[in-house]
FILOVEX-275694 format. One record per residue (C-alpha): residue in one letter; x, y, z. Coordinates in Angstrom, 1 decimal, padded with zeros to 4 digits, m for minus. Example, Ala and Ser with C-alpha at 12.3 -4.5 7.8 and 13.67 -1.06 7.14 Angstrom:
BEGIN
FIGU   type       px       py       pz
FIGU      A    012.3   m004.5    007.8
FIGU      S    013.7   m001.1    007.1
***
This chain:
BEGIN
FIGU   type       px       py       pz
FIGU      M   m000.1   m000.2    000.2
FIGU      K    001.5    003.7   m001.1
FIGU      P    001.9    005.8    001.8
FIGU      D    000.3    008.8    000.7
FIGU      F   m003.3    006.3    001.1
FIGU      N   m006.2    008.8    001.8
FIGU      W   m009.1    007.8    004.9
FIGU      D   m011.5    009.5    002.6
FIGU      D   m011.4    007.1   m000.4
FIGU      I   m012.1    004.4    002.1
FIGU      R   m015.3    006.0    003.3
FIGU      V   m015.8    006.1   m000.6
FIGU      Y   m015.5    002.4   m000.6
FIGU      L   m017.7    002.1    002.3
FIGU      A   m020.1    003.4    001.1
FIGU      I   m020.1    002.0   m002.4
FIGU      A   m020.2   m001.2   m001.0
FIGU      R   m023.2   m000.9    001.1
FIGU      T   m025.4    000.9   m001.4
FIGU      G   m024.4   m000.5   m004.2
FIGU      T   m024.1    002.5   m006.7
FIGU      L   m022.1    005.3   m006.8
FIGU      S   m025.5    007.7   m006.7
FIGU      G   m026.7    006.0   m003.5
FIGU      A   m023.1    006.9   m002.1
FIGU      A   m023.1    010.2   m003.3
FIGU      E   m026.2    011.0   m001.3
FIGU      A   m024.7    009.4    001.7
FIGU      M   m022.0    011.1    001.7
FIGU      N   m023.4    014.6    000.6
FIGU      M   m020.2    014.2   m002.3
FIGU      G   m021.5    014.5   m006.2
FIGU      I   m021.3    011.7   m008.2
FIGU      A   m018.0    012.5   m009.8
FIGU      T   m016.8    012.8   m006.6
FIGU      I   m017.4    009.7   m005.5
FIGU      S   m016.2    008.1   m008.9
FIGU      R   m012.6    009.9   m008.8
FIGU      K   m012.4    008.9   m004.9
FIGU      L   m012.8    005.6   m005.8
FIGU      D   m010.4    004.9   m008.9
FIGU      R   m007.7    007.1   m006.5
FIGU      L   m007.9    004.5   m003.6
FIGU      E   m007.8    001.1   m006.4
FIGU      K   m004.8    003.0   m008.0
FIGU      S   m003.4    003.6   m004.4
FIGU      L   m004.1   m000.2   m003.3
FIGU      A   m003.0   m001.4   m007.3
FIGU      V   m006.4   m004.2   m006.8
FIGU      P   m010.3   m003.5   m008.7
FIGU      L   m012.5   m003.2   m005.7
FIGU      F   m015.6   m003.3   m007.9
FIGU      S   m017.2   m005.3   m010.9
FIGU      R   m019.3   m002.7   m012.6
FIGU      H   m022.7   m004.0   m014.1
FIGU      Q   m025.7   m002.0   m015.3
FIGU      S   m027.5   m002.8   m011.9
FIGU      G   m025.1   m001.2   m009.7
FIGU      Y   m021.1   m002.1   m007.8
FIGU      R   m020.4   m005.8   m006.9
FIGU      L   m017.6   m006.2   m005.0
FIGU      T   m014.4   m008.0   m006.6
FIGU      D   m013.0   m011.2   m004.0
FIGU      D   m010.3   m008.2   m003.2
FIGU      G   m013.3   m005.8   m002.2
FIGU      E   m014.8   m008.3    000.2
FIGU      A   m011.3   m009.3    001.6
FIGU      L   m010.7   m005.6    002.6
FIGU      L   m014.3   m004.8    003.5
FIGU      E   m013.7   m005.7    007.1
FIGU      R   m010.8   m003.7    007.5
FIGU      A   m011.9   m000.8    006.0
FIGU      E   m014.6   m001.1    009.1
FIGU      A   m012.3   m001.5    011.7
FIGU      F   m010.9    001.8    010.4
FIGU      E   m014.3    003.2    010.4
FIGU      Y   m014.9    002.3    013.5
FIGU      A   m011.4    003.3    014.7
FIGU      G   m012.4    006.4    013.6
FIGU      L   m015.6    006.7    015.4
FIGU      A   m014.4    005.8    018.2
FIGU      F   m011.0    008.3    018.3
FIGU      G   m013.8    011.2    017.5
FIGU      E   m016.2    010.1    020.4
FIGU      M   m013.5    010.8    022.6
FIGU      A   m012.4    014.2    021.7
FIGU      K   m015.9    015.1    022.4
FIGU      L   m016.8    017.3    025.6
FIGU      Q   m016.7    015.2    028.8
FIGU      G   m020.0    014.6    030.2
FIGU      N   m021.7    015.7    026.9
FIGU      V   m024.5    013.3    025.6
FIGU      A   m025.3    014.3    022.4
FIGU      G   m026.3    013.1    018.9
FIGU      L   m028.3    010.0    017.1
FIGU      V   m028.1    006.5    018.5
FIGU      R   m029.6    003.7    016.1
FIGU      L   m031.4    001.2    018.5
FIGU      A   m032.5   m002.4    016.7
FIGU      T   m035.2   m004.0    018.6
FIGU      S   m038.3   m006.2    018.0
FIGU      D   m041.9   m004.0    017.3
FIGU      N   m042.9   m005.9    020.5
FIGU      L   m040.3   m004.5    022.6
FIGU      A   m040.0   m001.4    021.3
FIGU      T   m043.7   m001.0    021.7
FIGU      H   m044.7   m002.7    025.1
FIGU      F   m041.4   m001.5    026.8
FIGU      I   m039.0    001.3    025.0
FIGU      L   m040.8    003.7    023.6
FIGU      P   m042.5    004.5    026.6
FIGU      S   m039.9    004.5    028.3
FIGU      L   m038.1    006.8    026.0
FIGU      K   m039.0    010.9    027.9
FIGU      K   m037.2    010.2    030.9
FIGU      L   m034.6    009.4    028.6
FIGU      L   m034.6    012.7    026.4
FIGU      E   m036.4    015.2    029.0
FIGU      K   m032.3    014.2    030.6
FIGU      Y   m030.4    014.8    027.6
FIGU      P   m032.0    017.2    025.7
FIGU      N   m029.3    017.1    022.5
FIGU      L   m029.9    013.1    022.4
FIGU      R   m031.9    011.8    019.5
FIGU      V   m032.9    007.7    019.0
FIGU      E   m033.9    006.4    016.2
FIGU      V   m035.7    002.9    017.3
FIGU      L   m035.8    000.4    014.1
FIGU      S   m038.0   m002.6    014.7
FIGU      G   m039.0   m005.5    011.9
FIGU      I   m038.2   m008.7    011.2
FIGU      Q   m035.4   m007.4    009.2
FIGU      S   m032.0   m008.1    010.6
FIGU      V   m029.0   m005.9    011.4
FIGU      N   m025.6   m005.9    011.1
FIGU      L   m023.9   m003.6    013.8
FIGU      H   m020.1   m004.5    011.4
FIGU      R   m022.1   m002.4    008.9
FIGU      R   m023.3    000.0    011.6
FIGU      D   m027.2   m000.8    010.7
FIGU      A   m027.1    000.6    013.8
FIGU      D   m025.4    001.0    017.4
FIGU      I   m027.1   m001.3    019.3
FIGU      A   m029.5   m004.1    019.0
FIGU      I   m031.6   m006.1    021.5
FIGU      R   m031.6   m009.9    020.5
FIGU      M   m032.9   m012.8    021.5
FIGU      V   m030.0   m014.9    019.8
FIGU      K   m026.6   m014.7    021.3
FIGU      P   m024.1   m013.5    018.2
FIGU      D   m021.4   m015.7    018.4
FIGU      A   m018.7   m014.4    016.4
FIGU      G   m017.5   m010.2    015.4
FIGU      N   m016.1   m007.5    018.7
FIGU      L   m019.1   m007.3    020.1
FIGU      T   m020.2   m005.9    023.8
FIGU      L   m023.0   m008.1    025.5
FIGU      K   m026.0   m007.5    028.1
FIGU      R   m027.8   m010.3    029.3
FIGU      L   m031.1   m007.8    030.0
FIGU      G   m032.9   m010.9    031.5
FIGU      T   m035.9   m013.7    029.9
FIGU      V   m038.7   m013.1    027.3
FIGU      G   m041.0   m016.0    029.1
FIGU      F   m043.7   m017.6    026.7
FIGU      G   m046.4   m019.9    027.6
FIGU      L   m049.7   m021.7    025.4
FIGU      Y   m052.3   m019.3    025.5
FIGU      G   m056.0   m019.7    024.2
FIGU      A   m059.0   m017.2    023.6
FIGU      K   m061.7   m018.1    026.5
FIGU      T   m064.6   m019.3    024.2
FIGU      Y   m062.2   m022.1    022.1
FIGU      I   m061.2   m023.6    025.8
FIGU      E   m064.5   m023.5    026.8
FIGU      N   m065.8   m025.4    022.6
FIGU      L   m063.3   m028.1    023.8
FIGU      D   m063.9   m029.5    027.3
FIGU      G   m064.7   m026.4    029.1
FIGU      T   m061.3   m026.0    031.5
FIGU      P   m058.1   m025.2    030.7
FIGU      A   m056.8   m028.1    033.3
FIGU      G   m058.9   m030.7    030.8
FIGU      L   m057.8   m029.6    028.1
FIGU      S   m056.2   m032.4    025.1
FIGU      L   m053.4   m030.5    024.0
FIGU      S   m052.6   m033.3    021.8
FIGU      N   m056.3   m033.6    019.8
FIGU      A   m056.2   m029.4    020.0
FIGU      Q   m055.4   m026.7    016.6
FIGU      Y   m052.4   m024.8    017.3
FIGU      V   m052.1   m021.3    015.2
FIGU      G   m048.4   m022.3    014.3
FIGU      W   m045.4   m020.4    012.5
FIGU      S   m044.9   m020.3    008.3
FIGU      E   m041.7   m022.2    007.1
FIGU      T   m039.4   m019.2    007.5
FIGU      H   m039.3   m019.3    011.3
FIGU      Q   m039.5   m023.5    012.1
FIGU      H   m035.8   m022.7    013.5
FIGU      L   m038.2   m020.7    016.7
FIGU      P   m038.1   m022.4    019.6
FIGU      A   m042.4   m021.9    019.9
FIGU      A   m042.5   m022.9    016.2
FIGU      R   m040.4   m026.4    017.1
FIGU      W   m042.6   m027.0    020.0
FIGU      V   m046.1   m026.6    018.2
FIGU      T   m044.7   m029.5    015.7
FIGU      R   m043.9   m031.8    018.4
FIGU      M   m047.6   m031.0    019.4
FIGU      L   m049.1   m031.5    015.9
FIGU      R   m047.8   m035.3    015.3
FIGU      G   m047.6   m034.9    011.9
FIGU      R   m051.1   m033.5    011.3
FIGU      P   m050.9   m030.3    009.3
FIGU      C   m051.2   m027.0    011.0
FIGU      R   m054.2   m025.0    009.9
FIGU      V   m053.0   m021.4    010.9
FIGU      E   m049.8   m020.3    010.3
FIGU      A   m048.7   m016.5    011.5
FIGU      N   m045.1   m014.6    010.4
FIGU      T   m045.3   m012.4    013.4
FIGU      L   m046.6   m012.4    017.0
FIGU      M   m048.8   m009.8    016.4
FIGU      A   m050.5   m011.8    013.8
FIGU      Q   m050.5   m015.0    015.6
FIGU      I   m051.9   m012.7    019.1
FIGU      S   m055.4   m012.2    016.4
FIGU      A   m055.1   m015.5    015.5
FIGU      V   m055.8   m017.2    018.7
FIGU      S   m057.6   m013.8    019.7
FIGU      E   m060.2   m015.1    016.9
FIGU      G   m060.5   m019.0    018.4
FIGU      L   m058.2   m020.7    015.7
FIGU      G   m056.3   m022.3    017.9
FIGU      L   m054.2   m022.4    020.8
FIGU      G   m050.5   m020.2    020.2
FIGU      V   m047.3   m019.8    021.9
FIGU      L   m046.8   m016.7    022.7
FIGU      P   m044.9   m014.2    025.4
FIGU      H   m046.8   m013.8    028.4
FIGU      F   m046.6   m009.7    028.1
FIGU      M   m048.2   m010.0    025.3
FIGU      A   m050.7   m012.9    025.2
FIGU      M   m051.9   m011.2    028.7
FIGU      K   m052.3   m008.0    027.4
FIGU      S   m054.4   m009.1    024.9
FIGU      G   m057.0   m010.7    027.0
FIGU      L   m056.0   m014.9    026.3
FIGU      H   m056.2   m017.5    028.5
FIGU      C   m052.7   m019.5    029.5
FIGU      V   m053.3   m023.1    029.4
FIGU      N   m049.2   m023.7    030.7
FIGU      P   m047.1   m020.8    031.5
FIGU      D   m044.3   m023.0    031.4
FIGU      I   m043.5   m024.9    028.3
FIGU      G   m039.4   m025.2    027.8
FIGU      V   m039.4   m022.4    025.3
FIGU      D   m038.1   m019.4    027.8
FIGU      Q   m035.5   m017.1    025.7
FIGU      P   m032.8   m015.4    026.7
FIGU      L   m032.5   m010.9    026.1
FIGU      W   m029.2   m009.3    025.1
FIGU      L   m028.3   m005.8    024.3
FIGU      V   m025.8   m005.9    022.1
FIGU      M   m023.3   m003.2    020.6
FIGU      H   m020.1   m003.2    019.0
FIGU      S   m016.9   m003.1    021.0
FIGU      D   m015.7   m000.2    019.5
FIGU      L   m018.8    002.0    020.7
FIGU      A   m019.1    000.5    024.7
FIGU      G   m017.4    004.0    025.2
FIGU      S   m019.2    006.3    023.4
FIGU      R   m021.3    008.5    026.2
FIGU      R   m024.5    008.5    023.8
FIGU      V   m024.4    004.7    023.1
FIGU      R   m024.0    004.4    026.8
FIGU      A   m026.4    006.7    028.1
FIGU      V   m028.9    004.5    025.5
FIGU      A   m027.5    001.2    027.2
FIGU      D   m027.8    002.5    030.6
FIGU      H   m031.2    003.4    030.1
FIGU      L   m032.1    000.2    028.3
FIGU      I   m030.5   m002.1    031.4
FIGU      A   m032.9   m000.2    034.0
FIGU      V   m035.8   m000.4    031.6
FIGU      F   m036.0   m003.9    031.6
FIGU      D   m034.6   m004.3    034.8
FIGU      E   m037.5   m002.6    035.8
FIGU      H   m040.1   m004.5    034.1
FIGU      K   m038.1   m008.3    034.6
FIGU      N   m041.6   m009.7    035.7
FIGU      Q   m043.8   m008.7    033.4
FIGU      L   m041.0   m010.3    030.5
FIGU      T   m040.6   m013.8    032.6
FIGU      M   m044.0   m014.4    033.4
FIGU      P   m047.2   m014.5    033.5
***
């Protein structure tokens, strides 16, 4: 590598890798397309390797470009960490992106943010919720709350608690079967199952075992849809206690062995950031306050 290598050119390379086009990178970096193209050409000449192959649909990383991606991200995080440390001591300001599920955001996180933002008026929080996954190494988010423990990467983890699951049904559905939850024949009941893309979930595997080869008449791919289906008496469902109880469903079995741990995850290079740390500490306190609601019916 030549000694006159330019850090801004690496940022351009990362922007193109993430957006797939010069125009997308230009918008992300608030630069002109010609400037983006010039910086990419300069970086490729400096490295003496092609980083992208050009296609009608956009730019794709070459094998060399893919191999250098992780190192470039390490440069980026080092720069971010340096900038964070240079900020005024005690200043909690700027944007923190938090990735989580719709359900945790709605029930616990969003109702708690007013207190946090009143304490830090220059702090901003973007909550990214939904079924799409985020990559902390690409800085899609600064913090993530997950029910699957990451097993790779330069990440800092904190266990927030346990999400308790139970077997739930609508009162009318249970009564129509045999009158009481205690006498319910679980092997003959209908179940609201998960779609094929979600069969890896502990709840989905539990339902599959109970069906014993029978087809599942109703499937859904979100917890809110599962709640709706169970509420309409379409079958029993394996649901988080905090959601099922709030929806007025009746618990048939409070402990079926599919509880899941809840993890707070952040990139280790951002763990010392005051704005990220402020949000992380707030989330730890929120979930500690609601740990019984989260775990038990």
